[in-house]
C-alpha positions as semicolon CSV with decimal commas, in nm:
position;residue;x (nm);y (nm);z (nm)
1;M;-12,555;5,440;-15,816
2;N;-12,687;5,775;-15,699
3;K;-12,778;5,883;-15,347
4;N;-13,142;5,777;-15,384
5;E;-13,090;5,416;-15,494
6;S;-13,121;5,123;-15,256
7;L;-12,852;4,861;-15,221
8;S;-12,784;4,529;-15,054
9;V;-12,544;4,502;-14,761
10;K;-12,417;4,216;-14,550
11;I;-12,389;4,258;-14,175
12;H;-12,262;3,976;-13,958
13;G;-12,338;3,724;-14,230
14;L;-12,694;3,848;-14,286
15;T;-12,788;4,015;-14,614
16;L;-13,014;4,317;-14,604
17;D;-13,177;4,410;-14,934
18;N;-13,330;4,743;-15,030
19;V;-13,119;4,944;-14,787
20;Y;-13,191;5,311;-14,841
21;F;-13,136;5,622;-14,634
22;E;-13,236;5,959;-14,766
23;N;-12,933;6,174;-14,852
24;L;-12,686;5,888;-14,802
25;G;-12,505;5,725;-15,090
26;P;-12,333;5,388;-15,112
27;L;-12,008;5,517;-14,961
28;E;-12,184;5,652;-14,654
29;V;-12,399;5,340;-14,613
30;N;-12,096;5,114;-14,645
31;A;-11,912;5,324;-14,385
32;L;-12,209;5,273;-14,150
33;V;-12,209;4,900;-14,221
34;S;-11,839;4,891;-14,133
35;A;-11,903;5,077;-13,806
36;V;-12,184;4,835;-13,718
37;E;-11,965;4,531;-13,796
38;K;-11,686;4,673;-13,578
39;Q;-11,927;4,735;-13,289
40;I;-12,076;4,385;-13,322
41;K;-11,730;4,231;-13,292
42;K;-11,648;4,448;-12,993
43;I;-11,971;4,356;-12,813
44;A;-11,925;3,986;-12,895
45;Q;-11,585;3,994;-12,725
46;E;-11,688;4,205;-12,428
47;K;-12,013;4,027;-12,348
48;Q;-11,913;3,679;-12,467
49;V;-12,231;3,665;-12,678
50;V;-12,255;3,438;-12,982
51;D;-12,628;3,469;-13,056
52;T;-12,649;3,682;-13,371
53;Y;-12,982;3,838;-13,283
54;K;-12,869;3,933;-12,934
55;L;-12,553;4,084;-13,081
56;L;-12,758;4,284;-13,329
57;L;-12,991;4,405;-13,052
58;H;-12,699;4,503;-12,829
59;T;-12,547;4,689;-13,124
60;A;-12,872;4,864;-13,210
61;L;-12,908;4,969;-12,847
62;Y;-12,548;5,096;-12,844
63;F;-12,607;5,318;-13,148
64;A;-12,943;5,435;-13,013
65;A;-12,772;5,536;-12,688
66;Q;-12,502;5,720;-12,884
67;A;-12,765;5,907;-13,084
68;Y;-12,951;5,997;-12,764
69;V;-12,637;6,127;-12,592
70;N;-12,539;6,327;-12,900
71;S;-12,889;6,474;-12,918
72;E;-12,884;6,569;-12,550
73;N;-12,536;6,721;-12,579
74;S;-12,641;6,914;-12,886
75;G;-12,941;7,057;-12,700
76;S;-12,734;7,168;-12,402
77;K;-12,466;7,311;-12,631
78;K;-12,730;7,515;-12,814
79;Q;-12,859;7,641;-12,479
80;D;-12,507;7,742;-12,374
81;E;-12,456;7,923;-12,704
82;K;-12,792;8,100;-12,664
83;E;-12,699;8,213;-12,312
84;Q;-12,361;8,342;-12,432
85;L;-12,530;8,526;-12,718
86;D;-12,778;8,682;-12,474
87;I;-12,487;8,806;-12,261
88;V;-12,317;8,959;-12,566
89;I;-12,642;9,127;-12,673
90;D;-12,690;9,270;-12,322
91;K;-12,334;9,405;-12,319
92;L;-12,373;9,560;-12,663
93;S;-12,706;9,716;-12,567
94;S;-12,554;9,857;-12,251
95;A;-12,260;10,000;-12,444
96;L;-12,491;10,152;-12,704
97;N;-12,704;10,312;-12,434
98;R;-12,397;10,485;-12,289
99;L;-12,305;10,646;-12,621
100;P;-12,393;11,013;-12,643
101;L;-12,688;11,097;-12,865
102;E;-12,605;11,312;-13,165
């Protein structure tokens, strides 16, 4: 199976057919399935939920929140890096301006 083929996976007893994510192969998809299964079990214990659909919704919301936080952190990290780069550029420009002209 190559990276562009769909596959079937089973999550919490439910089979999903035609699972496909661009640039993800079976190993990556199965790793995601494993992470989802682990999170479902954790939520089921913590929240004492047995309803499969509620568990799946809680899990989807958990991963959506993680993606949001990672996106926000990535944006602020890029801003910090940009500010640091601006400082370095200013310092280099200042040092270059102090050099004697030939």
